[in-house]
Legacy VTK file of the C-alpha trace (Angstrom):
# vtk DataFile Version 3.0
C-alpha trace
ASCII
DATASET POLYDATA
POINTS 270 float
26.230 -14.382 -20.008
28.586 -13.516 -17.152
31.268 -12.408 -19.633
28.841 -10.158 -21.508
27.635 -8.575 -18.264
31.219 -7.990 -17.116
32.045 -6.282 -20.423
29.013 -4.006 -20.035
30.044 -3.138 -16.476
33.612 -2.351 -17.549
32.267 0.055 -20.168
30.078 1.803 -17.565
32.818 1.966 -14.946
35.226 3.500 -17.465
32.792 6.407 -17.771
31.880 6.865 -14.095
33.026 5.728 -10.656
29.664 4.979 -9.073
28.467 2.035 -6.956
24.662 1.931 -6.624
23.006 0.018 -3.801
19.492 -0.079 -5.267
18.254 -1.020 -8.726
14.949 0.124 -10.240
13.259 -1.288 -13.365
10.625 0.967 -14.941
7.936 -0.631 -17.081
5.248 0.433 -19.563
4.102 4.022 -19.068
6.285 4.417 -15.978
9.469 5.820 -17.499
8.871 9.334 -16.173
9.532 8.081 -12.657
13.151 8.508 -13.741
12.682 12.286 -13.474
12.738 11.931 -9.683
16.367 10.748 -9.884
19.150 13.329 -9.652
21.082 12.012 -12.623
24.835 11.594 -12.504
25.238 9.691 -15.786
22.837 8.406 -18.443
23.684 5.644 -20.921
21.655 4.690 -23.973
21.232 0.930 -24.150
22.575 0.961 -27.692
25.920 2.275 -26.422
26.439 -0.416 -23.776
28.222 -3.560 -25.008
26.016 -6.680 -25.151
22.978 -4.781 -23.833
19.649 -5.626 -25.493
17.773 -2.886 -27.359
14.330 -1.759 -26.224
11.856 -2.101 -29.107
8.637 -1.136 -27.296
7.486 2.419 -28.064
6.911 3.457 -24.425
10.322 2.179 -23.254
13.030 4.858 -23.573
16.022 2.524 -23.480
18.231 4.344 -20.967
20.330 3.230 -18.000
20.438 5.971 -15.385
22.929 6.308 -12.529
22.146 8.881 -9.865
20.675 9.714 -6.496
17.176 9.236 -5.140
16.637 10.444 -1.585
20.420 10.588 -1.201
20.710 6.885 -2.061
22.807 5.724 -5.010
20.549 4.035 -7.556
20.710 2.554 -11.037
17.471 2.660 -13.027
16.486 0.955 -16.253
14.138 3.234 -18.185
12.639 0.491 -20.287
12.878 -3.289 -20.115
12.937 -6.287 -22.437
10.304 -8.914 -23.119
10.094 -12.466 -24.385
7.647 -11.331 -27.082
10.302 -9.022 -28.556
12.249 -12.121 -29.519
14.676 -12.159 -26.607
15.529 -15.260 -24.629
15.151 -15.244 -20.855
18.950 -15.069 -20.566
19.081 -11.951 -22.762
16.213 -10.343 -20.848
18.089 -10.724 -17.575
21.557 -9.509 -18.614
20.718 -6.024 -17.202
19.966 -7.568 -13.788
23.371 -9.243 -13.821
24.925 -5.904 -14.819
23.214 -4.156 -11.900
24.442 -6.889 -9.546
28.031 -6.421 -10.710
27.616 -2.656 -10.280
26.786 -3.316 -6.621
23.023 -3.423 -5.981
21.578 -5.289 -2.987
17.904 -4.434 -3.560
15.790 -4.343 -6.731
12.508 -2.475 -7.152
10.575 -3.707 -10.183
7.539 -1.948 -11.635
5.230 -2.985 -14.440
1.827 -2.455 -15.982
-0.629 -5.343 -15.884
-4.187 -6.381 -16.573
-6.411 -6.850 -13.564
-8.008 -10.256 -12.959
-9.273 -9.654 -9.442
-12.770 -8.107 -9.642
-11.954 -5.954 -6.611
-9.335 -4.100 -8.685
-9.841 -1.189 -11.078
-7.645 0.623 -13.642
-4.863 2.767 -12.128
-4.799 0.743 -8.899
-1.327 -0.070 -7.587
-0.736 -3.703 -6.620
2.184 -4.820 -4.491
3.267 -8.195 -5.870
3.303 -10.874 -3.175
4.072 -13.847 -5.432
4.084 -14.892 -9.076
3.101 -17.664 -11.473
5.477 -18.213 -14.383
3.818 -19.254 -17.660
6.665 -18.098 -19.879
8.165 -20.916 -21.982
11.743 -19.975 -21.083
13.887 -19.582 -17.972
17.161 -17.654 -17.512
18.733 -20.724 -15.865
18.012 -23.128 -18.711
21.220 -24.609 -20.101
24.688 -24.815 -18.622
25.049 -23.183 -15.205
27.934 -20.853 -14.338
29.133 -21.973 -10.871
31.016 -18.670 -10.491
27.616 -17.038 -10.008
25.346 -19.277 -7.917
24.241 -22.949 -7.714
21.910 -24.180 -10.454
18.723 -24.563 -8.363
17.834 -21.210 -6.750
15.398 -21.262 -3.848
12.449 -18.896 -4.352
11.536 -18.776 -0.663
10.641 -15.165 0.204
10.881 -14.391 -3.517
9.245 -10.996 -3.006
10.811 -9.815 0.218
8.260 -9.766 3.043
10.043 -6.987 4.926
10.123 -4.684 1.897
6.468 -5.475 1.107
5.591 -4.366 4.633
7.736 -1.263 4.162
5.978 -0.432 0.876
2.584 -0.807 2.549
3.668 1.502 5.347
4.979 4.110 2.903
1.719 3.983 0.939
-0.300 4.387 4.138
1.756 7.397 5.230
1.155 9.042 1.846
-2.540 8.088 1.942
-2.192 6.014 -1.214
-4.481 2.966 -1.383
-2.706 -0.178 -2.549
-3.721 -3.733 -3.329
-1.696 -6.896 -2.871
-1.769 -9.915 -5.142
-0.234 -12.579 -7.350
1.212 -11.659 -10.756
1.166 -14.159 -13.643
3.576 -13.769 -16.572
2.467 -14.865 -20.059
4.388 -14.730 -23.372
2.288 -12.103 -25.223
2.230 -9.890 -27.150
-1.503 -10.505 -27.657
-3.853 -9.932 -24.786
-5.874 -12.859 -23.496
-9.145 -14.445 -24.569
-12.142 -14.638 -22.270
-11.354 -18.288 -21.552
-7.710 -17.489 -20.792
-8.659 -14.731 -18.337
-10.975 -17.190 -16.601
-8.181 -19.795 -16.446
-5.598 -17.347 -15.071
-7.965 -16.240 -12.343
-8.787 -19.857 -11.502
-5.122 -20.746 -10.962
-4.718 -17.933 -8.450
-3.578 -14.820 -10.319
-4.742 -11.293 -9.486
-2.977 -9.567 -12.403
-1.460 -10.642 -15.718
1.483 -9.219 -17.643
4.289 -10.062 -20.051
7.407 -9.239 -18.038
9.003 -9.110 -14.573
9.274 -12.814 -13.700
12.582 -13.486 -15.546
14.105 -10.427 -13.851
12.877 -11.571 -10.445
14.245 -15.073 -11.016
17.675 -13.706 -11.881
17.648 -11.292 -8.950
16.828 -14.025 -6.470
19.447 -16.302 -8.041
21.961 -13.515 -7.353
20.696 -13.029 -3.765
19.217 -9.602 -4.526
16.162 -8.703 -2.422
13.132 -7.840 -4.566
9.937 -5.842 -4.281
7.484 -5.635 -7.183
4.839 -2.978 -7.884
2.259 -3.317 -10.625
-0.120 -0.685 -12.008
-3.433 -2.151 -13.101
-4.096 -0.619 -16.513
-7.174 -2.525 -17.696
-9.479 -5.283 -16.505
-9.645 -8.843 -17.809
-12.970 -9.867 -16.333
-14.352 -12.651 -18.569
-18.011 -11.787 -17.936
-17.514 -8.046 -18.468
-14.841 -7.955 -21.162
-14.333 -4.829 -23.268
-11.985 -4.074 -26.192
-8.487 -3.134 -24.988
-6.714 -0.115 -26.441
-2.993 0.392 -25.911
-3.386 4.178 -25.588
-5.925 3.676 -22.821
-3.613 1.205 -21.094
-0.696 3.649 -21.157
-2.906 6.508 -19.931
-4.036 4.383 -16.975
-0.393 3.703 -16.105
0.478 7.383 -16.329
-2.423 8.366 -14.050
-1.016 6.165 -11.317
2.612 7.104 -11.925
2.766 10.052 -9.461
1.542 7.802 -6.650
3.906 5.002 -7.658
6.757 7.523 -7.652
5.850 8.549 -4.100
5.866 4.940 -2.904
9.118 4.019 -4.643
10.841 7.180 -3.417
9.730 6.573 0.154
10.836 2.915 0.023
14.251 3.879 -1.373
14.716 6.405 1.429
14.272 3.656 4.043
16.226 0.814 2.473
LINES 1 271
270 0 1 2 3 4 5 6 7 8 9 10 11 12 13 14 15 16 17 18 19 20 21 22 23 24 25 26 27 28 29 30 31 32 33 34 35 36 37 38 39 40 41 42 43 44 45 46 47 48 49 50 51 52 53 54 55 56 57 58 59 60 61 62 63 64 65 66 67 68 69 70 71 72 73 74 75 76 77 78 79 80 81 82 83 84 85 86 87 88 89 90 91 92 93 94 95 96 97 98 99 100 101 102 103 104 105 106 107 108 109 110 111 112 113 114 115 116 117 118 119 120 121 122 123 124 125 126 127 128 129 130 131 132 133 134 135 136 137 138 139 140 141 142 143 144 145 146 147 148 149 150 151 152 153 154 155 156 157 158 159 160 161 162 163 164 165 166 167 168 169 170 171 172 173 174 175 176 177 178 179 180 181 182 183 184 185 186 187 188 189 190 191 192 193 194 195 196 197 198 199 200 201 202 203 204 205 206 207 208 209 210 211 212 213 214 215 216 217 218 219 220 221 222 223 224 225 226 227 228 229 230 231 232 233 234 235 236 237 238 239 240 241 242 243 244 245 246 247 248 249 250 251 252 253 254 255 256 257 258 259 260 261 262 263 264 265 266 267 268 269
């Protein structure tokens, strides 16, 4: 995996001399946040050696290098999921690439289903912790000691200082935010009534199909992480309604301007 990431980085660095300090991963319905970045260079995933291909319709599949609030950033406009057929190692190659490019901080966004009855669609939740129910892990198999030791410590997994900073930025922009625990499941189907009840019982406030492998790799590489999740629909077992993907994406897009404000303000202060 290290060799593949290095090859991808060499390709990028042959095209542009640019060392970003902050990485941003944009999830379902959130790709337009990339428009806030003053772009210096844009790469299609398909052109980058060993980079996975985005197969989800709402994921554009572009790596963007540029400036946000005068800070050098690298943004992934579209991510990869276990349900697409990728292993956890393949999913996290882009995080390794961003590390080799130079990032110290990673801002991860996603869309998720709400489990906490105090939430509603288009709410923004700052992720304080996660539960991993994916059947794979990016560290499974032989470890590369040139990266980090095999057993990464997930203490302060979602950086407490950046969470506080995100809350402060939201307050200053008069944007209400929630905080909660994100649970990752394999997908691509949404959950049954019984599964929603189970996920809530084990302590989750929102459920999605991404993010955790990326966070695991980032923390393994000593990258500080903050996660932001847009609640796109509600998985309340006693008030369950049919879920429609178009409705889910529309809910994400309604919240996107506010998410952009928070992310931009956080980047400015990192």
